[in-house]
C-alpha positions in Angstrom: 60.5 -90.9 15.3 57.7 -88.9 13.4 59.8 -87.2 10.2 57.6 -84.4 8.4 59.0 -82.7 4.7 56.9 -80.2 2.4 53.5 -81.8 3.7 50.5 -80.1 2.6 46.8 -80.5 3.8 43.3 -79.8 1.9 39.8 -79.7 2.3 38.9 -78.4 -1.3 40.2 -75.0 -2.4 41.0 -73.9 1.8 44.7 -74.8 2.4 45.5 -75.9 5.9 49.4 -76.8 5.6 52.0 -75.8 3.0 55.7 -76.9 2.6 55.2 -77.7 6.9 57.9 -79.4 7.8 58.5 -81.4 11.7 60.4 -83.8 13.3 60.3 -85.2 16.4 62.2 -86.6 18.9 62.5 -90.9 20.8 61.6 -89.4 24.3 59.7 -86.9 23.5 57.3 -84.9 24.9 56.1 -82.5 21.6 53.8 -80.2 22.7 51.7 -78.4 19.1 50.5 -74.9 19.5 48.5 -72.3 17.2 46.3 -70.2 16.5 42.1 -71.4 16.0 41.6 -72.7 12.5 45.8 -73.5 12.0 45.0 -77.1 11.3 45.9 -78.5 14.9 44.6 -82.0 14.8 44.7 -81.9 11.7 47.8 -82.6 12.1 47.5 -84.7 14.2 45.1 -87.0 12.1 47.5 -87.0 8.8 50.7 -88.4 10.1 48.5 -91.4 11.7 46.0 -91.6 8.4 43.0 -90.2 9.6 43.8 -88.4 6.8 45.2 -88.0 2.6 47.7 -85.3 2.9 47.6 -83.3 -1.0 51.7 -83.6 -0.9 54.5 -84.7 1.3 55.6 -87.1 2.8 55.3 -88.7 6.3 57.9 -91.7 8.3 57.3 -92.8 11.8 60.7 -95.2 12.8 62.2 -94.4 9.4 58.7 -95.7 7.5 57.1 -94.0 4.8 53.6 -93.9 5.0 52.4 -94.0 2.4 54.2 -96.7 0.8 53.2 -99.3 3.4 51.3 -101.9 2.6 47.8 -102.1 4.6 49.6 -105.4 6.1 52.6 -103.2 7.1 50.3 -100.3 8.2 48.2 -102.5 10.5 50.8 -103.7 12.3 52.9 -100.4 12.2 49.4 -99.2 14.4 50.7 -101.3 17.3 53.3 -98.7 17.6 51.0 -96.2 19.0 47.8 -95.0 20.8 45.9 -92.1 20.4 43.8 -90.0 22.9 41.2 -87.8 21.0 39.7 -84.9 22.4 36.0 -86.0 23.6 38.2 -89.4 24.0 36.0 -91.4 21.3 34.8 -93.8 24.2 32.0 -96.3 22.8 29.3 -94.8 24.7 28.2 -99.4 24.9 30.8 -101.0 25.7 32.0 -100.6 29.4 34.8 -99.0 30.2 36.9 -102.5 31.0 35.2 -103.5 27.2 37.0 -99.7 25.8 39.9 -101.4 26.3 40.2 -104.9 25.6 38.9 -103.7 21.9 43.4 -102.6 20.6 43.6 -106.3 22.0 41.3 -107.3 19.9 42.2 -106.4 17.3 45.1 -107.2 16.6 45.6 -110.1 19.0 44.3 -113.4 19.8 44.1 -113.6 22.8 42.4 -115.7 25.8 39.2 -113.3 27.5 40.9 -113.3 31.1 44.3 -112.1 29.5 43.1 -109.4 27.8 40.8 -108.7 31.0 44.0 -107.9 33.2 45.2 -106.5 30.6 43.1 -103.6 30.6 43.2 -104.0 34.9 46.7 -102.5 34.5 46.5 -101.0 31.7 43.2 -99.3 33.8 45.9 -98.9 37.5 48.9 -96.9 34.7 46.4 -94.1 34.2 45.6 -93.5 37.5 41.5 -95.0 37.8 40.9 -98.1 40.7 40.2 -101.4 38.7 36.2 -101.4 39.8 36.3 -98.3 36.8 36.2 -100.8 34.5 32.8 -102.6 35.0 31.2 -99.5 35.0 30.3 -97.4 31.3 32.0 -94.0 30.2 28.5 -92.1 30.5 28.6 -93.3 35.1 32.3 -90.9 35.0 33.6 -87.5 35.5 34.9 -85.9 32.4 38.3 -86.8 33.9 38.1 -89.8 34.6 36.6 -90.1 30.8 40.3 -88.6 29.3 41.9 -91.4 32.2 40.1 -94.2 30.9 40.7 -93.0 26.9 44.5 -93.3 27.9 43.8 -96.6 29.5 42.9 -97.7 25.6 45.5 -95.3 24.4 48.2 -97.0 25.9 46.5 -100.9 25.7 49.3 -102.1 22.9 52.3 -101.2 24.7 53.1 -97.8 22.5 56.0 -96.7 21.9 54.5 -92.9 20.3 51.6 -91.9 22.3 49.5 -89.4 20.2 47.2 -86.7 22.5 44.4 -84.3 21.1 44.2 -81.2 23.9 44.2 -84.4 26.8 42.9 -81.5 28.3 40.4 -79.4 27.1 37.2 -78.7 29.5 39.2 -80.2 32.5 40.0 -77.7 35.7 42.5 -76.9 37.1 43.6 -79.8 38.8 42.0 -82.2 37.4 44.5 -80.7 34.7 47.5 -80.6 36.1 47.1 -84.1 37.5 46.6 -85.3 34.3 49.9 -83.3 33.3 51.0 -85.3 35.6 50.4 -88.2 34.5 51.9 -87.9 30.8 54.8 -87.3 32.1 55.5 -89.7 34.9 54.2 -92.4 32.3 56.5 -90.5 29.4 59.5 -91.1 31.9 58.7 -94.7 32.6 57.9 -95.9 29.6 59.9 -94.7 27.5 57.3 -92.5 25.2 57.6 -90.1 22.7 54.5 -87.8 23.1 52.9 -85.9 20.2 50.5 -83.4 22.0 48.1 -81.7 21.3 47.3 -78.2 22.8 46.3 -74.7 23.8 47.1 -75.1 27.2 49.9 -72.8 28.5 50.2 -74.3 31.3 50.8 -77.9 30.2 53.6 -76.8 27.4 54.9 -75.3 30.7 55.0 -77.7 33.2 55.1 -81.1 31.2 56.8 -80.4 27.1 60.9 -80.6 25.9 59.7 -78.8 23.4 57.1 -76.5 21.0 56.7 -76.5 17.9 54.6 -73.8 16.8 52.3 -74.3 13.5 51.3 -70.8 11.8 51.6 -69.5 7.9 50.5 -73.1 6.7 53.7 -74.2 8.2 55.7 -74.2 11.6 57.1 -71.3 12.5 59.6 -73.1 15.5 60.2 -76.2 16.9 62.7 -75.0 19.6 62.9 -75.4 23.8 60.0 -73.5 25.7 62.8 -70.4 26.0 63.5 -70.6 22.2 59.9 -70.3 21.1 59.6 -67.4 24.2 61.5 -65.2 22.3 60.8 -65.4 18.6 59.3 -62.9 16.8 56.0 -63.3 15.5 53.0 -61.5 16.3 51.4 -64.5 18.1 53.8 -65.7 19.7 54.3 -63.0 21.6 51.3 -62.2 22.3 50.9 -66.2 22.6 53.1 -66.5 25.8 53.8 -63.0 27.0 49.9 -61.9 26.8 48.4 -61.2 30.5 47.0 -65.1 30.3 51.2 -66.4 30.6 51.5 -64.2 33.1 48.9 -66.0 34.8 50.5 -69.6 34.1 54.2 -68.3 34.9 55.4 -68.9 31.9 57.6 -65.6 32.0 59.8 -66.5 34.5 
C-alpha cells in the first residue's frame, strides 16, 4: 500500500532521515515508533505530501507521489484519511461541519446527504448523534479524538494515517480508542499507519512495528521479532520497566 525508498528529509543542515526504506502492507496496522527526535511525525508528513523530501521516492497504491499531476494528487487524496496528534479540528465549526469538510472539498452533494454521511461517521467513531451540533471546545479530549477520527473516515478511505492517536488520553480512554481502531480496520479493510509512543497500543493492535533510529528504519517486523532485535534503544524500550508494566514481556 505504501512503499518508501531512499527517503531523505532535512531541515536546513539537520538531516532527519537518510536512506530510509519502508513498506506498509495492505490491510495491516503498522505501528511506527522511535525515540524523541527520530522523525516519526516528519515521516508521516513526508508520505502524505505536507513535507517535501530532499531525496527518495514515495509510492501510495503504486503511484509515485512526485510524478503526479495536481489533479492526480487531488484524486489520490480521496483514498486516505489523516488524524493529526491534536485532532486539528476547526474550532469555529461544529463537529458535524468538521466532518463535512472533506466531502465539500472533493464532491458536490446536497447538504442533507453530507449531513447524513457525517452522522454515520460519528456513529462509526463511537459518538452519539447529538455530538454533531457541538463545537470542539465542548468535547473532552477523548471525544475530540473520536470526532477527528470520524472526519478522517469521511471519504471512506483505504488508508488511514494516525499521529499519536492516544496521546493525552487516560489509560481507559486510550484502550477504548485502540479497540475502535482495530475494529474499524478489520470491518472496513483499512490499512493503518499509526505513529505512537504508546507501548500498550503497539502490543494491542499492531500487526507489525517499524522502529525509527539512526535516521532509518531499524526493523519492520512483528512484535516478537522487534523485541529480539539487538539495538540499545529497542532493548531499553521493549524490555525496560515500562515494558513490563505494559505486558510486552508476556
